[in-house]
MIRO-357329 format. One record per residue (C-alpha): x, y, z; residue in one letter. Coordinates in steps of 0.25 Angstrom, whole numbers, padded with zeros to 4 digits, always signed. Example, Ala and Ser with C-alpha at 12.3 -4.5 7.8 and 13.67 -1.06 7.14 Angstrom:
! MIRO-357329
+0049-0018+0031A;+0055-0004+0029S;
//
This chain:
! MIRO-357329
+0570+0781+1068X;+0580+0775+1060X;+0581+0760+1058X;+0593+0753+1067X;+0593+0742+1056X;+0602+0741+1044X;+0604+0732+1033X;+0616+0723+1036X;+0623+0728+1023X;+0621+0733+1011X;+0619+0721+1006X;+0607+0718+1012X;+0602+0732+1008X;+0603+0729+0994X;+0598+0715+0995X;+0585+0720+1005X;+0582+0731+0995X;+0584+0723+0983X;+0573+0712+0990X;+0563+0723+0993X;+0564+0729+0978X;+0563+0715+0971X;+0549+0708+0972X;+0539+0700+0965X;+0537+0713+0955X;+0552+0709+0951X;+0551+0694+0949X;+0537+0692+0943X;+0531+0707+0938X;+0545+0713+0931X;+0547+0701+0921X;+0531+0702+0918X;+0534+0715+0917X;+0545+0716+0907X;+0535+0705+0898X;+0523+0714+0897X;+0529+0727+0896X;+0540+0728+0884X;+0551+0718+0888X;+0564+0724+0885X;+0557+0738+0885X;+0551+0735+0899X;+0565+0732+0903X;+0572+0744+0895X;+0562+0754+0904X;+0562+0748+0918X;+0578+0750+0917X;+0574+0765+0913X;+0565+0767+0925X;+0574+0758+0934X;+0585+0767+0932X;+0576+0782+0931X;+0567+0778+0942X;+0568+0765+0949X;+0582+0766+0953X;+0581+0781+0958X;+0569+0778+0966X;+0576+0767+0973X;+0588+0775+0977X;+0577+0786+0982X;+0572+0777+0991X;+0585+0770+0996X;+0589+0784+1000X;+0578+0786+1006X;+0578+0774+1014X;+0592+0776+1017X;+0589+0792+1023X;+0575+0786+1030X;+0581+0776+1039X;+0567+0773+1045X;+0554+0766+1043X;+0546+0769+1031X;+0536+0777+1038X;+0545+0786+1046X;+0554+0787+1032X;+0541+0794+1025X;+0537+0800+1037X;+0552+0807+1039X;+0549+0811+1023X;+0536+0816+1022X;+0527+0818+1035X;+0515+0809+1035X;+0513+0809+1022X;+0526+0800+1021X;+0521+0793+1035X;+0509+0790+1027X;+0518+0785+1013X;+0526+0776+1024X;+0516+0769+1030X;+0511+0767+1014X;+0523+0762+1011X;+0522+0751+1023X;+0508+0747+1018X;+0512+0745+1003X;+0523+0737+1008X;+0515+0729+1016X;+0505+0726+1007X;+0516+0721+0997X;+0522+0713+1008X;+0508+0705+1010X;+0506+0701+0995X;+0521+0698+0993X;+0519+0688+1005X;+0508+0681+0998X;+0515+0680+0985X;+0529+0675+0992X;+0517+0664+0998X;+0512+0660+0984X;+0527+0659+0980X;+0532+0650+0994X;+0518+0641+0989X;+0523+0639+0975X;+0538+0636+0980X;+0531+0624+0990X;+0521+0620+0979X;+0536+0619+0970X;+0540+0608+0976X;+0530+0599+0968X;+0525+0608+0957X;+0511+0609+0964X;+0506+0619+0953X;+0510+0608+0941X;+0506+0614+0928X;+0497+0626+0933X;+0505+0635+0943X;+0492+0645+0941X;+0483+0635+0947X;+0491+0631+0957X;+0493+0644+0962X;+0478+0649+0961X;+0473+0637+0968X;+0482+0631+0977X;+0489+0644+0982X;+0480+0655+0981X;+0468+0646+0982X;+0459+0656+0974X;+0445+0656+0971X;+0435+0657+0960X;+0432+0671+0965X;+0437+0681+0974X;+0425+0681+0983X;+0426+0666+0985X;+0435+0664+0999X;+0445+0653+0996X;+0450+0652+1008X;+0466+0652+1013X;+0476+0648+1002X;+0485+0640+1013X;+0497+0639+1004X;+0498+0654+1004X;+0494+0654+1019X;+0507+0646+1022X;+0516+0651+1012X;+0512+0666+1017X;+0516+0663+1033X;+0528+0657+1027X;+0531+0670+1020X;+0528+0680+1033X;+0538+0671+1040X;+0548+0673+1031X;+0547+0688+1031X;+0545+0687+1045X;+0558+0680+1047X;+0565+0690+1037X;+0562+0703+1045X;+0561+0696+1058X;+0575+0701+1061X;+0577+0715+1054X;+0585+0717+1044X;+0593+0706+1049X;+0584+0696+1043X;+0580+0701+1031X;+0594+0705+1027X;+0597+0690+1029X;+0584+0687+1021X;+0587+0698+1007X;+0601+0690+1007X;+0595+0678+1002X;+0581+0682+0997X;+0586+0693+0989X;+0596+0686+0981X;+0591+0673+0979X;+0579+0677+0970X;+0589+0685+0961X;+0596+0672+0959X;+0584+0664+0956X;+0578+0673+0948X;+0595+0673+0941X;+0594+0658+0939X;+0579+0656+0934X;+0584+0667+0923X;+0596+0659+0919X;+0588+0647+0918X;+0577+0655+0909X;+0588+0658+0899X;+0590+0644+0895X;+0575+0640+0895X;+0570+0637+0881X;+0566+0651+0872X;+0571+0658+0884X;+0577+0669+0872X;+0564+0670+0866X;+0557+0672+0879X;+0567+0683+0882X;+0566+0690+0870X;+0550+0691+0873X;+0551+0695+0885X;+0560+0707+0882X;+0558+0712+0869X;+0544+0706+0864X;+0534+0715+0873X;+0526+0729+0875X;+0531+0743+0879X;+0535+0748+0893X;+0525+0748+0904X;+0525+0749+0920X;+0540+0751+0921X;+0539+0760+0933X;+0531+0751+0940X;+0541+0740+0937X;+0551+0748+0942X;+0547+0750+0955X;+0542+0738+0957X;+0555+0732+0954X;+0564+0742+0963X;+0552+0744+0975X;+0556+0760+0971X;+0543+0768+0979X;+0540+0756+0987X;+0547+0760+1000X;+0556+0747+1001X;+0568+0751+0996X;+0571+0763+1005X;+0566+0754+1017X;+0575+0743+1014X;+0587+0757+1013X;+0581+0762+1027X;+0588+0751+1034X;+0602+0753+1028X;+0610+0761+1037X;+0610+0776+1032X;+0626+0782+1032X;+0621+0794+1023X;+0615+0808+1024X;+0604+0812+1014X;+0602+0827+1010X;+0593+0833+1000X;+0594+0846+0991X;+0597+0850+0979X;+0613+0850+0980X;+0614+0837+0990X;+0611+0824+0983X;+0614+0813+0991X;+0614+0797+0984X;+0610+0786+0993X;+0617+0774+0989X;+0615+0760+0991X;+0626+0759+0999X;+0624+0770+1009X;+0634+0781+1004X;+0630+0793+0997X;+0636+0803+0989X;+0634+0818+0988X;+0632+0826+0973X;+0632+0842+0974X;+0626+0845+0960X;
//
């Protein structure tokens, strides 16, 4: 049964797709991977894989979402029968697990945000994180009870998630209008500020040119675009489909982000 609800505009769909793709890996892991695995060489290999592997996968998932126009389990079942249904439920399970640990990490961020008003961590943020937020014990066998700062922050996080999806695509669209552009704006401000810090030239030079060889490019590419994760095509399945898709060697249809299509005869 196709979805009755669709994104209010193409811009909102693009923001939702970018929000689904951009995550903690882009913000925290990607700079670390660049630093550890080749610097400029890693970026060059990353761009090559983006053009030859990442973007084609995203295009394929966008086209699949446009064609499916239904939820994940039914979409895979329509494509591959019982095995497809299993893959659909597997996708839901993986996304649920990811959402669980994302909520915990965001809760840590909420705790640090609250503590930032007084700089409660002082000169040792790591000890503050381990002892005051995580409430770690000396060994895994020792039960230390709940970390109440994290519990309260988790309640706030899940409340925010509930309010974001309570009215379906309408509330999600209102949220992504702000939550997707603002992090990019903040990162741009941090980048400009970094350029004017003492030693920034030497730091960028070391970051880009003086590290080791290429490693983990495909994993980093998948993490950056969220290709094969199901989120891209699922987001696109809520977009109105005004085109038909057909296969075969003599009819190749290209689905575009604006919903149009072009037909090429080989």
